[in-house]
C-alpha positions in Angstrom: -37.0 51.3 54.4 -38.5 54.6 53.3 -35.3 56.3 54.7 -33.1 53.9 52.8 -34.9 54.5 49.5 -34.9 58.3 50.1 -31.1 58.1 50.9 -30.5 56.1 47.7 -32.4 58.5 45.5 -30.5 61.5 47.2 -27.2 59.9 46.5 -28.1 59.2 42.9 -29.4 62.7 42.2 -26.4 64.1 43.8 -24.0 62.0 41.8 -25.8 62.9 38.6 -25.7 66.6 39.2 -22.0 66.4 40.0 -21.2 64.5 36.7 -23.3 66.7 34.7 -21.5 69.8 35.9 -18.2 68.4 34.5 -19.7 67.8 31.1 -21.3 71.0 30.4 -19.6 73.3 27.9 -16.0 73.0 26.9 -13.5 71.2 29.1 -11.1 73.3 30.9 -7.6 73.3 29.0 -4.9 72.9 31.6 -1.4 73.1 29.8 0.4 71.4 32.7 -1.9 68.4 32.7 -1.9 68.2 28.8 1.8 68.3 28.8 2.1 65.6 31.2 -0.4 63.4 29.7 1.0 63.8 26.3 4.6 63.1 27.5 3.5 59.8 29.0 1.8 58.8 25.9 5.0 59.9 23.8 7.3 58.1 26.2 5.5 54.8 25.4 4.8 55.3 21.8 8.2 56.8 20.8 10.2 54.8 23.3 11.6 58.0 24.9 14.3 57.9 27.6 13.9 59.7 30.8 16.0 62.8 29.5 13.9 63.0 26.3 10.7 62.7 28.3 11.8 65.5 30.7 12.8 67.9 27.8 9.7 66.9 25.7 7.5 67.9 28.8 9.0 71.2 29.1 8.8 71.9 25.4 5.0 70.8 25.4 4.2 72.8 28.4 5.7 76.0 27.0 4.2 75.2 23.6 0.7 74.7 25.3 1.0 78.0 27.2 1.8 79.7 24.0 -1.3 78.1 22.5 -3.5 79.3 25.5 -2.2 82.9 25.1 -2.7 82.7 21.2 -6.3 81.4 21.8 -7.1 84.3 24.3 -5.6 86.8 21.8 -7.6 85.6 18.9 -10.9 85.3 20.6 -13.5 86.9 18.5 -11.0 87.3 15.8 -12.8 87.3 12.5 -9.9 86.9 10.2 -9.5 83.0 10.0 -6.5 83.4 7.7 -4.6 85.4 10.3 -5.6 82.8 12.9 -4.6 79.9 10.7 -1.0 81.6 10.0 -0.4 82.1 13.7 -1.3 78.5 14.6 0.9 77.2 11.7 3.7 79.2 13.0 3.0 77.9 16.4 3.0 74.3 15.3 6.3 74.8 13.3 8.0 76.2 16.3 6.7 73.2 18.4 8.1 70.8 15.9 11.3 72.5 15.5 11.9 72.2 19.3 10.7 68.5 19.3 13.2 67.7 16.5 16.1 68.8 18.7 15.0 66.3 21.3 14.1 63.2 19.3 16.0 61.0 17.0 15.3 61.0 13.3 13.4 57.6 13.8 11.5 58.9 16.6 10.5 62.2 15.0 9.3 60.4 11.8 7.2 58.3 14.1 5.9 61.4 16.0 4.8 62.9 12.6 3.0 59.7 11.8 1.2 59.6 15.1 0.3 63.2 14.7 -1.2 62.7 11.1 -3.2 59.7 12.4 -4.6 61.8 15.2 -5.6 64.6 12.8 -7.3 62.1 10.4 -9.2 60.6 13.6 -10.3 64.0 14.6 -11.6 64.9 11.0 -13.9 61.8 11.4 -15.6 62.9 14.5 -18.3 65.4 14.7 -17.0 68.9 15.6 -13.4 67.8 15.1 -10.7 68.8 12.5 -11.9 71.9 10.9 -11.1 72.5 7.3 
C-alpha cells in the first residue's frame, strides 16, 4: 500500500514538473507549426479550396519566417517607431500576397477576422499593444 501511494505521488510530481516546464517563459514560436495551424483555421473560416490552402500555407510560412528574422533583428531596439514601421511593412507585404490567393469575398472576410482577433487581443492582459 505504501509503495502504491509513493508511486502515485512520484507520478503526480513528475507530471506537474513536466507541465510546468512547458509554461515557463514565452512559448517557442515555430513558423511551420503556426503556418499549418493558421492555414487549417482559414481553410474552414474562409472556405478555401485545396489549391488556395496550399498557396496560403506557403505565404504564411514565408511571412512568419520573415517575422522571426525581424524580431531577432530588432531585439533590444529602442526606437519603437522604427519597429512599428517595419512590422507595418511586413503586414502589408503579407496582405498583398494573400490578396493574390483569395477571392475578393474571402479577402474581405479575412480582414474582418483579423480585426476581430486584434480586438480580442487588446482585451486580454499583455495583448494588443497600443
